DSSP file (Angstrom, degrees, kcal/mol; ACC not computed):
  #  RESIDUE AA STRUCTURE BP1 BP2  ACC     N-H-->O    O-->H-N    N-H-->O    O-->H-N    TCO  KAPPA ALPHA  PHI   PSI    X-CA   Y-CA   Z-CA
    1    1 A M              0   0    0      0, 0.0     2,-0.0     0, 0.0     0, 0.0   0.000 360.0 360.0 360.0 137.6   63.7   13.7  -16.1
    2    2 A S     >  -     0   0    0      1,-0.1     4,-2.2     4,-0.0     5,-0.1  -0.303 360.0-113.0 -79.6 164.8   61.9   16.7  -17.6
    3    3 A L  H  > S+     0   0    0      1,-0.2     4,-2.6     2,-0.2     5,-0.2   0.887 117.7  55.6 -62.7 -39.9   59.5   19.0  -15.8
    4    4 A R  H  > S+     0   0    0      1,-0.2     4,-2.2     2,-0.2    -1,-0.2   0.911 108.7  46.6 -61.1 -42.8   56.7   17.7  -17.9
    5    5 A A  H  > S+     0   0    0      2,-0.2     4,-2.5     1,-0.2    -1,-0.2   0.888 111.7  51.4 -67.1 -40.0   57.4   14.1  -16.9
    6    6 A K  H  X S+     0   0    0     -4,-2.2     4,-2.0     2,-0.2    -2,-0.2   0.908 111.6  47.3 -64.1 -41.5   57.7   15.0  -13.3
    7    7 A L  H  X S+     0   0    0     -4,-2.6     4,-2.3     2,-0.2    -2,-0.2   0.909 112.6  49.0 -66.0 -42.1   54.3   16.9  -13.4
    8    8 A A  H  X S+     0   0    0     -4,-2.2     4,-1.2     1,-0.2    -2,-0.2   0.914 112.3  48.2 -63.6 -42.3   52.6   13.9  -15.2
    9    9 A L  H  < S+     0   0    0     -4,-2.5    -1,-0.2     1,-0.2    -2,-0.2   0.859 112.2  50.2 -65.8 -35.6   54.1   11.5  -12.6
   10   10 A G  H  < S+     0   0    0     -4,-2.0     4,-0.5     1,-0.2    -2,-0.2   0.847 113.8  43.8 -71.2 -35.6   52.9   13.8   -9.8
   11   11 A F  H  X S+     0   0    0     -4,-2.3     4,-2.6     1,-0.2     5,-0.2   0.623  92.7  84.1 -85.7 -12.7   49.3   14.1  -11.1
   12   12 A A  H  X S+     0   0    0     -4,-1.2     4,-2.5     1,-0.2     5,-0.2   0.912  89.8  48.6 -58.8 -46.2   49.0   10.4  -12.0
   13   13 A P  H  > S+     0   0    0      0, 0.0     4,-2.4     0, 0.0    -1,-0.2   0.897 112.5  49.9 -62.6 -36.6   47.9    9.4   -8.4
   14   14 A L  H  > S+     0   0    0     -4,-0.5     4,-2.5     2,-0.2    -2,-0.2   0.921 111.4  47.8 -65.9 -42.7   45.3   12.2   -8.3
   15   15 A A  H  X S+     0   0    0     -4,-2.6     4,-2.3     2,-0.2    -1,-0.2   0.904 112.5  49.3 -64.3 -40.7   43.9   11.1  -11.7
   16   16 A L  H  X S+     0   0    0     -4,-2.5     4,-2.4    -5,-0.2    -2,-0.2   0.896 111.0  50.0 -64.3 -41.0   43.8    7.5  -10.5
   17   17 A A  H  X S+     0   0    0     -4,-2.4     4,-2.5     2,-0.2    -2,-0.2   0.911 110.9  49.0 -64.0 -43.0   42.0    8.6   -7.3
   18   18 A M  H  X S+     0   0    0     -4,-2.5     4,-2.3     2,-0.2    -2,-0.2   0.907 111.7  49.2 -64.0 -41.4   39.5   10.6   -9.3
   19   19 A L  H  X S+     0   0    0     -4,-2.3     4,-2.3     2,-0.2    -2,-0.2   0.918 111.9  48.5 -63.4 -44.3   38.8    7.7  -11.7
   20   20 A T  H  X S+     0   0    0     -4,-2.4     4,-2.6     1,-0.2     5,-0.2   0.917 112.4  48.1 -62.5 -44.8   38.4    5.3   -8.7
   21   21 A I  H  X S+     0   0    0     -4,-2.5     4,-2.7     1,-0.2    -1,-0.2   0.891 111.2  51.5 -64.2 -40.4   36.0    7.7   -6.9
   22   22 A S  H  X S+     0   0    0     -4,-2.3     4,-2.3    -5,-0.2    -2,-0.2   0.923 111.9  45.5 -63.9 -44.5   34.0    8.2  -10.1
   23   23 A I  H  X S+     0   0    0     -4,-2.3     4,-2.2     2,-0.2    -2,-0.2   0.933 115.1  47.1 -64.7 -46.2   33.6    4.5  -10.7
   24   24 A A  H  X S+     0   0    0     -4,-2.6     4,-2.5     1,-0.2    -2,-0.2   0.902 112.1  51.0 -63.5 -40.5   32.6    3.8   -7.1
   25   25 A G  H  X S+     0   0    0     -4,-2.7     4,-2.4     2,-0.2    -1,-0.2   0.904 109.6  49.8 -63.4 -42.1   30.2    6.7   -7.1
   26   26 A G  H  X S+     0   0    0     -4,-2.3     4,-2.0     2,-0.2    -1,-0.2   0.909 111.3  49.2 -62.8 -42.1   28.5    5.4  -10.3
   27   27 A F  H  X S+     0   0    0     -4,-2.2     4,-2.2     2,-0.2    -2,-0.2   0.925 112.1  48.1 -63.1 -44.9   28.2    1.9   -8.8
   28   28 A L  H  X S+     0   0    0     -4,-2.5     4,-2.5     1,-0.2    -2,-0.2   0.888 110.3  51.6 -64.8 -39.3   26.7    3.3   -5.6
   29   29 A L  H  X S+     0   0    0     -4,-2.4     4,-2.2     2,-0.2    -1,-0.2   0.889 109.3  50.7 -64.2 -38.3   24.2    5.5   -7.4
   30   30 A K  H  X S+     0   0    0     -4,-2.0     4,-2.0     2,-0.2    -2,-0.2   0.920 111.1  48.2 -65.1 -43.3   23.1    2.5   -9.5
   31   31 A Q  H  X S+     0   0    0     -4,-2.2     4,-2.3     1,-0.2    -2,-0.2   0.906 111.1  50.8 -62.6 -42.5   22.6    0.4   -6.3
   32   32 A L  H  X S+     0   0    0     -4,-2.5     4,-2.5     1,-0.2    -1,-0.2   0.896 108.7  52.0 -62.9 -41.1   20.6    3.2   -4.7
   33   33 A G  H  X S+     0   0    0     -4,-2.2     4,-2.1     2,-0.2    -1,-0.2   0.903 110.1  48.1 -62.4 -42.3   18.4    3.5   -7.8
   34   34 A R  H  X S+     0   0    0     -4,-2.0     4,-2.2     2,-0.2    -2,-0.2   0.897 111.2  51.0 -64.7 -40.6   17.6   -0.2   -7.7
   35   35 A S  H  X S+     0   0    0     -4,-2.3     4,-2.1     2,-0.2    -2,-0.2   0.923 111.1  47.2 -63.3 -45.2   16.8    0.0   -4.0
   36   36 A A  H  X S+     0   0    0     -4,-2.5     4,-2.4     1,-0.2    -1,-0.2   0.887 110.5  53.1 -63.9 -39.0   14.4    2.9   -4.5
   37   37 A E  H  X S+     0   0    0     -4,-2.1     4,-2.3     2,-0.2    -1,-0.2   0.902 108.1  50.4 -62.9 -41.8   12.8    1.1   -7.3
   38   38 A R  H  X S+     0   0    0     -4,-2.2     4,-2.4     2,-0.2    -2,-0.2   0.911 110.4  49.4 -63.1 -43.8   12.2   -2.0   -5.2
   39   39 A V  H  X S+     0   0    0     -4,-2.1     4,-2.6     1,-0.2     5,-0.2   0.914 111.1  49.8 -62.0 -43.7   10.6    0.1   -2.4
   40   40 A L  H  X S+     0   0    0     -4,-2.4     4,-2.2     2,-0.2    -1,-0.2   0.897 109.9  50.8 -63.4 -40.4    8.4    1.8   -4.9
   41   41 A E  H  X S+     0   0    0     -4,-2.3     4,-1.6     2,-0.2    -2,-0.2   0.941 113.3  45.1 -61.6 -47.7    7.3   -1.5   -6.4
   42   42 A D  H  X S+     0   0    0     -4,-2.4     4,-1.3     1,-0.2    -2,-0.2   0.919 116.7  44.7 -63.4 -44.3    6.4   -3.0   -2.9
   43   43 A N  H  X S+     0   0    0     -4,-2.6     4,-2.6     1,-0.2    -1,-0.2   0.798 105.8  61.3 -73.8 -27.7    4.6    0.1   -1.8
   44   44 A Y  H  X S+     0   0    0     -4,-2.2     4,-2.5    -5,-0.2    -1,-0.2   0.911 103.3  50.6 -63.4 -41.2    2.7    0.5   -5.1
   45   45 A R  H  X S+     0   0    0     -4,-1.6     4,-2.1     1,-0.2    -1,-0.2   0.893 110.6  49.7 -64.9 -38.1    1.1   -2.9   -4.5
   46   46 A T  H  X S+     0   0    0     -4,-1.3     4,-2.4     2,-0.2    -2,-0.2   0.927 111.2  48.7 -64.2 -45.1    0.1   -1.8   -1.0
   47   47 A L  H  X S+     0   0    0     -4,-2.6     4,-2.4     1,-0.2    -2,-0.2   0.884 110.3  51.5 -63.5 -38.0   -1.4    1.5   -2.3
   48   48 A L  H  X S+     0   0    0     -4,-2.5     4,-2.3     2,-0.2    -1,-0.2   0.913 110.2  49.0 -64.2 -42.5   -3.3   -0.4   -5.0
   49   49 A A  H  X S+     0   0    0     -4,-2.1     4,-2.5     2,-0.2    -2,-0.2   0.906 111.2  50.2 -63.3 -41.5   -4.7   -2.7   -2.3
   50   50 A I  H  X S+     0   0    0     -4,-2.4     4,-2.5     2,-0.2    -2,-0.2   0.917 110.0  50.2 -63.9 -43.0   -5.7    0.2   -0.1
   51   51 A Q  H  X S+     0   0    0     -4,-2.4     4,-2.2     1,-0.2    -2,-0.2   0.927 112.7  46.3 -60.9 -45.0   -7.4    1.9   -3.0
   52   52 A R  H  X S+     0   0    0     -4,-2.3     4,-2.0     2,-0.2    -1,-0.2   0.874 111.8  51.0 -68.0 -37.0   -9.4   -1.2   -3.9
   53   53 A M  H  X S+     0   0    0     -4,-2.5     4,-2.3     2,-0.2    -1,-0.2   0.904 109.2  51.7 -65.5 -40.1  -10.4   -1.8   -0.3
   54   54 A T  H  X S+     0   0    0     -4,-2.5     4,-2.2     1,-0.2    -2,-0.2   0.918 109.5  49.3 -61.5 -43.9  -11.6    1.8    0.0
   55   55 A E  H  X S+     0   0    0     -4,-2.2     4,-2.0     1,-0.2    -1,-0.2   0.891 109.8  52.0 -62.6 -39.2  -13.7    1.3   -3.1
   56   56 A A  H  X S+     0   0    0     -4,-2.0     4,-2.1     2,-0.2    -2,-0.2   0.909 109.5  48.6 -64.9 -42.0  -15.2   -1.9   -1.7
   57   57 A V  H  X S+     0   0    0     -4,-2.3     4,-2.4     1,-0.2    -1,-0.2   0.888 109.4  53.3 -66.0 -37.9  -16.1   -0.2    1.5
   58   58 A E  H  X S+     0   0    0     -4,-2.2     4,-2.3     1,-0.2    -1,-0.2   0.896 108.6  50.0 -62.1 -39.0  -17.8    2.7   -0.4
   59   59 A Q  H  X S+     0   0    0     -4,-2.0     4,-2.1     2,-0.2    -2,-0.2   0.876 109.5  51.1 -67.5 -36.9  -19.8    0.1   -2.3
   60   60 A L  H  X S+     0   0    0     -4,-2.1     4,-2.2     2,-0.2    -2,-0.2   0.905 110.5  49.3 -64.3 -40.6  -20.9   -1.6    1.0
   61   61 A D  H  X S+     0   0    0     -4,-2.4     4,-2.4     2,-0.2    -2,-0.2   0.903 108.8  52.3 -65.8 -40.3  -21.9    1.8    2.2
   62   62 A D  H  X S+     0   0    0     -4,-2.3     4,-2.0     1,-0.2    -1,-0.2   0.910 109.5  50.0 -59.9 -42.2  -23.9    2.5   -0.9
   63   63 A A  H  X S+     0   0    0     -4,-2.1     4,-1.9     1,-0.2    -2,-0.2   0.898 109.7  51.1 -63.7 -40.0  -25.7   -0.8   -0.5
   64   64 A A  H  X S+     0   0    0     -4,-2.2     4,-2.4     1,-0.2    -2,-0.2   0.900 108.5  51.5 -64.4 -40.1  -26.5    0.1    3.1
   65   65 A L  H  X S+     0   0    0     -4,-2.4     4,-1.8     1,-0.2    -1,-0.2   0.874 107.0  53.5 -65.2 -36.1  -27.9    3.4    2.0
   66   66 A L  H  <>S+     0   0    0     -4,-2.0     5,-3.1     2,-0.2    -1,-0.2   0.897 108.4  50.2 -63.5 -39.3  -30.1    1.6   -0.5
   67   67 A V  H ><5S+     0   0    0     -4,-1.9     3,-1.8     1,-0.2     5,-0.3   0.933 109.9  50.1 -62.9 -45.4  -31.4   -0.6    2.3
   68   68 A L  H 3<5S+     0   0    0     -4,-2.4    -1,-0.2     1,-0.3    -2,-0.2   0.831 107.2  55.1 -61.8 -31.4  -32.2    2.5    4.4
   69   69 A A  T 3<5S-     0   0    0     -4,-1.8    -1,-0.3    -5,-0.2    -2,-0.2   0.425 123.2-106.1 -82.2   2.1  -34.0    4.0    1.5
   70   70 A G  T < 5S+     0   0    0     -3,-1.8    -3,-0.2    -4,-0.1     3,-0.2   0.682  90.3 115.7  84.3  18.1  -36.2    0.9    1.2
   71   71 A R    >>< +     0   0    0     -5,-3.1     3,-1.7    -6,-0.2     4,-0.7  -0.354  23.3 148.2-115.6  51.0  -34.6   -0.5   -1.9
   72   72 A R  G >4  +     0   0    0     -5,-0.3     3,-1.0     1,-0.3    -1,-0.2   0.833  68.3  62.0 -55.2 -36.2  -33.2   -3.7   -0.4
   73   73 A E  G 34 S+     0   0    0      1,-0.3    -1,-0.3    -3,-0.2    -2,-0.1   0.764 105.1  47.9 -64.6 -23.9  -33.6   -5.6   -3.7
   74   74 A S  G <4 S+     0   0    0     -3,-1.7     2,-0.8    -8,-0.1    -1,-0.3   0.586  90.5  97.6 -89.0 -12.0  -31.1   -3.1   -5.3
   75   75 A A    <<  +     0   0    0     -3,-1.0     2,-0.5    -4,-0.7   -12,-0.1  -0.694  47.6 171.8 -86.6 111.3  -28.6   -3.4   -2.5
   76   76 A T        +     0   0    0     -2,-0.8   -13,-0.1   -17,-0.1     4,-0.1  -0.978  12.6 155.3-119.0 130.2  -25.8   -5.9   -3.4
   77   77 A S     >  +     0   0    0     -2,-0.5     4,-2.3   -14,-0.1     5,-0.2   0.488  48.2  91.8-130.1  -8.5  -22.8   -6.2   -1.2
   78   78 A G  H  > S+     0   0    0      1,-0.2     4,-2.2     2,-0.2     5,-0.2   0.900  89.7  47.3 -59.9 -44.2  -21.4   -9.7   -1.7
   79   79 A A  H  > S+     0   0    0      1,-0.2     4,-2.4     2,-0.2    -1,-0.2   0.898 111.9  50.6 -66.0 -39.3  -19.0   -8.8   -4.4
   80   80 A A  H  > S+     0   0    0      2,-0.2     4,-2.5     1,-0.2    -1,-0.2   0.901 109.3  51.2 -66.1 -40.3  -17.6   -5.8   -2.5
   81   81 A R  H  X S+     0   0    0     -4,-2.3     4,-2.5     1,-0.2    -1,-0.2   0.933 111.5  48.1 -60.5 -45.1  -17.1   -7.9    0.6
   82   82 A G  H  X S+     0   0    0     -4,-2.2     4,-2.6     1,-0.2    -2,-0.2   0.894 110.8  50.2 -63.7 -40.6  -15.1  -10.4   -1.5
   83   83 A R  H  X S+     0   0    0     -4,-2.4     4,-2.5     2,-0.2     5,-0.2   0.920 111.2  48.8 -64.3 -43.3  -13.0   -7.7   -3.2
   84   84 A F  H  X S+     0   0    0     -4,-2.5     4,-2.5     1,-0.2    -2,-0.2   0.948 113.0  47.5 -60.9 -47.0  -12.1   -6.2    0.2
   85   85 A E  H  X S+     0   0    0     -4,-2.5     4,-2.1     1,-0.2    -2,-0.2   0.905 111.6  50.6 -61.6 -42.7  -11.2   -9.6    1.6
   86   86 A D  H  X S+     0   0    0     -4,-2.6     4,-1.9     1,-0.2    -1,-0.2   0.928 113.0  45.2 -60.8 -45.9   -9.1  -10.5   -1.4
   87   87 A E  H  X S+     0   0    0     -4,-2.5     4,-2.4     1,-0.2    -1,-0.2   0.846 110.1  54.4 -70.0 -32.9   -7.2   -7.2   -1.3
   88   88 A L  H  X S+     0   0    0     -4,-2.5     4,-2.3    -5,-0.2    -1,-0.2   0.889 108.1  50.2 -66.6 -37.4   -6.7   -7.5    2.5
   89   89 A K  H  X S+     0   0    0     -4,-2.1     4,-1.3     2,-0.2    -2,-0.2   0.893 108.9  52.2 -65.4 -39.4   -5.1  -10.9    1.9
   90   90 A V  H >< S+     0   0    0     -4,-1.9     3,-0.5     1,-0.2    -2,-0.2   0.941 110.9  47.6 -59.6 -46.6   -2.8   -9.4   -0.8
   91   91 A Q  H >< S+     0   0    0     -4,-2.4     3,-1.7     1,-0.2    -2,-0.2   0.889 106.6  56.5 -63.0 -39.8   -1.8   -6.8    1.7
   92   92 A E  H 3< S+     0   0    0     -4,-2.3     3,-0.3     1,-0.3    -1,-0.2   0.788 110.2  46.4 -63.5 -25.6   -1.2   -9.4    4.4
   93   93 A G  T << S+     0   0    0     -4,-1.3    -1,-0.3    -3,-0.5    -2,-0.2   0.371 106.1  62.0 -94.0   4.3    1.2  -11.1    2.0
   94   94 A N    <   +     0   0    0     -3,-1.7     2,-0.7    -4,-0.2    -1,-0.2  -0.309  61.7 150.4-126.4  48.5    3.0   -7.9    1.1
   95   95 A I        +     0   0    0     -3,-0.3     3,-0.1     1,-0.2    -3,-0.0  -0.742   8.0 144.3 -85.2 116.1    4.5   -6.6    4.3
   96   96 A T        +     0   0    0     -2,-0.7     2,-0.3   -54,-0.1    -1,-0.2   0.560  47.7  64.1-127.8 -17.3    7.7   -4.7    3.4
   97   97 A E  S >  S-     0   0    0      1,-0.0     3,-1.6   -54,-0.0     4,-0.5  -0.779  87.7 -92.8-116.4 156.2    8.0   -1.8    5.9
   98   98 A T  T 3  S+     0   0    0     -2,-0.3    -2,-0.1     1,-0.3    -1,-0.0  -0.455 113.1  14.9 -63.0 131.3    8.5   -1.5    9.6
   99   99 A G  T 3> S+     0   0    0     -2,-0.2     4,-1.9    -4,-0.0    -1,-0.3   0.297  94.7 108.4  86.9  -9.9    5.2   -1.2   11.4
  100  100 A E  H <> S+     0   0    0     -3,-1.6     4,-2.3     1,-0.2     5,-0.2   0.852  73.8  55.8 -69.9 -33.6    3.2   -2.4    8.4
  101  101 A M  H  > S+     0   0    0     -4,-0.5     4,-2.3     2,-0.2    -1,-0.2   0.929 109.0  46.6 -63.2 -45.3    2.4   -5.7   10.0
  102  102 A E  H  > S+     0   0    0      1,-0.2     4,-2.2     2,-0.2    -2,-0.2   0.904 112.7  49.6 -64.9 -41.5    0.9   -4.1   13.0
  103  103 A A  H  X S+     0   0    0     -4,-1.9     4,-2.1     1,-0.2    -1,-0.2   0.894 111.4  49.5 -64.3 -39.6   -1.1   -1.7   10.8
  104  104 A T  H  X S+     0   0    0     -4,-2.3     4,-2.3     2,-0.2    -2,-0.2   0.877 109.6  51.4 -68.0 -37.6   -2.4   -4.6    8.7
  105  105 A Q  H  X S+     0   0    0     -4,-2.3     4,-2.2     2,-0.2    -2,-0.2   0.898 109.5  50.2 -65.7 -39.4   -3.4   -6.5   11.8
  106  106 A R  H  X S+     0   0    0     -4,-2.2     4,-2.6     1,-0.2    -2,-0.2   0.891 110.1  51.1 -63.8 -38.4   -5.3   -3.5   13.1
  107  107 A L  H  X S+     0   0    0     -4,-2.1     4,-2.5     2,-0.2    -2,-0.2   0.907 108.4  51.1 -64.4 -41.6   -7.0   -3.3    9.7
  108  108 A R  H  X S+     0   0    0     -4,-2.3     4,-2.1     2,-0.2    -2,-0.2   0.917 112.3  46.9 -61.1 -44.0   -8.0   -7.0    9.8
  109  109 A T  H  X S+     0   0    0     -4,-2.2     4,-2.2     2,-0.2    -2,-0.2   0.922 112.9  48.5 -64.0 -44.9   -9.5   -6.5   13.3
  110  110 A A  H  X S+     0   0    0     -4,-2.6     4,-2.6     1,-0.2    -2,-0.2   0.879 110.2  52.4 -63.6 -37.9  -11.4   -3.3   12.2
  111  111 A W  H  X S+     0   0    0     -4,-2.5     4,-2.6     2,-0.2    -1,-0.2   0.913 109.0  49.2 -64.4 -43.4  -12.7   -5.2    9.1
  112  112 A S  H  X S+     0   0    0     -4,-2.1     4,-1.9     2,-0.2    -2,-0.2   0.912 113.0  47.3 -62.3 -42.6  -14.0   -8.1   11.3
  113  113 A T  H  X S+     0   0    0     -4,-2.2     4,-2.1     2,-0.2    -2,-0.2   0.911 111.5  51.2 -63.7 -43.3  -15.7   -5.6   13.6
  114  114 A Y  H  X S+     0   0    0     -4,-2.6     4,-2.8     1,-0.2    -2,-0.2   0.919 108.7  51.1 -60.7 -44.8  -17.2   -3.7   10.6
  115  115 A L  H  X S+     0   0    0     -4,-2.6     4,-2.7     2,-0.2    -1,-0.2   0.882 107.4  53.1 -63.6 -38.1  -18.5   -7.0    9.1
  116  116 A Q  H  X S+     0   0    0     -4,-1.9     4,-2.1     2,-0.2    -1,-0.2   0.939 113.1  43.7 -60.8 -46.1  -20.2   -7.9   12.4
  117  117 A G  H  X S+     0   0    0     -4,-2.1     4,-2.5     2,-0.2    -2,-0.2   0.886 113.3  51.8 -65.2 -39.3  -21.9   -4.5   12.5
  118  118 A Y  H  X S+     0   0    0     -4,-2.8     4,-2.7     2,-0.2    -2,-0.2   0.903 109.7  49.1 -65.1 -41.3  -22.8   -4.7    8.8
  119  119 A D  H  X S+     0   0    0     -4,-2.7     4,-1.9     2,-0.2    -1,-0.2   0.895 110.6  50.4 -66.4 -39.3  -24.4   -8.1    9.3
  120  120 A R  H  X S+     0   0    0     -4,-2.1     4,-1.1    -5,-0.2    -2,-0.2   0.923 111.3  49.9 -61.3 -42.9  -26.4   -6.9   12.3
  121  121 A F  H >< S+     0   0    0     -4,-2.5     3,-0.8     1,-0.2    -2,-0.2   0.937 111.0  48.0 -59.6 -47.8  -27.5   -4.0   10.1
  122  122 A Q  H 3< S+     0   0    0     -4,-2.7    -1,-0.2     1,-0.2    -2,-0.2   0.825 108.6  55.2 -64.4 -31.9  -28.6   -6.3    7.3
  123  123 A A  H 3< S+     0   0    0     -4,-1.9    -1,-0.2    -5,-0.2    -2,-0.2   0.708  85.7 101.3 -76.3 -19.8  -30.5   -8.6    9.7
  124  124 A Q    <<  -     0   0    0     -4,-1.1     3,-0.0    -3,-0.8    -3,-0.0  -0.419  44.0-179.6 -68.1 136.7  -32.6   -5.7   11.0
  125  125 A S        +     0   0    0     -2,-0.1     2,-0.5     5,-0.0    -1,-0.2   0.604  61.5  85.8-106.5 -19.3  -36.1   -5.6    9.6
  126  126 A D  S  > S-     0   0    0      1,-0.1     4,-2.4     2,-0.0     5,-0.2  -0.722  72.1-145.5 -85.3 126.3  -37.2   -2.5   11.6
  127  127 A R  H  > S+     0   0    0     -2,-0.5     4,-2.6     1,-0.2     5,-0.2   0.867  98.5  52.7 -60.7 -39.4  -36.2    0.7    9.9
  128  128 A V  H  > S+     0   0    0      2,-0.2     4,-2.3     1,-0.2    -1,-0.2   0.908 111.2  47.0 -64.1 -41.2  -35.5    2.6   13.1
  129  129 A E  H  > S+     0   0    0      2,-0.2     4,-2.7     1,-0.2    -2,-0.2   0.892 110.8  52.8 -67.2 -38.3  -33.2   -0.2   14.3
  130  130 A Q  H  X S+     0   0    0     -4,-2.4     4,-2.8     2,-0.2    -2,-0.2   0.931 110.0  47.8 -60.5 -45.3  -31.5   -0.2   10.9
  131  131 A Q  H  X S+     0   0    0     -4,-2.6     4,-2.7     2,-0.2    -2,-0.2   0.910 112.0  49.4 -62.9 -42.2  -30.9    3.6   11.2
  132  132 A R  H  < S+     0   0    0     -4,-2.3    -2,-0.2     1,-0.2    -1,-0.2   0.929 113.6  46.2 -62.6 -44.7  -29.5    3.2   14.7
  133  133 A E  H  < S+     0   0    0     -4,-2.7    -2,-0.2     2,-0.2    -1,-0.2   0.900 113.7  49.6 -64.9 -41.1  -27.2    0.4   13.5
  134  134 A Y  H  <        0   0    0     -4,-2.8    -2,-0.2     1,-0.2    -1,-0.2   0.952 360.0 360.0 -63.5 -50.4  -26.1    2.3   10.5
  135  135 A F     <        0   0    0     -4,-2.7    -1,-0.2    -5,-0.2    -2,-0.2   0.497 360.0 360.0 -80.9 360.0  -25.3    5.5   12.3
């Protein structure tokens, strides 16, 4: 057997090992990419719900300020309440991370408490009581 054949035979296992590692590495990178993509998709929906809930609360606050300014007829809050509730339900159905369920439950409790205070505020006819309830 020639030296060239012996060298080729000696390097064949190394070449096979490199090829196997390359294929396995490519497969693992593809799996990792899919996993990251899935996490981003799930978390994007949560972030979208949070953004929409924040906007709804800002609209409720704007309506409350209109009431404080004596412009109750201009203050509309029903649509904002509905949007917040809709997005909170979306979030409750999109639990993907550890601890997210507990955070969502705390948000649900805080929302219920907020609505009770908001309804008390809206029911007040005395401006001083309204201000006290608002602040």
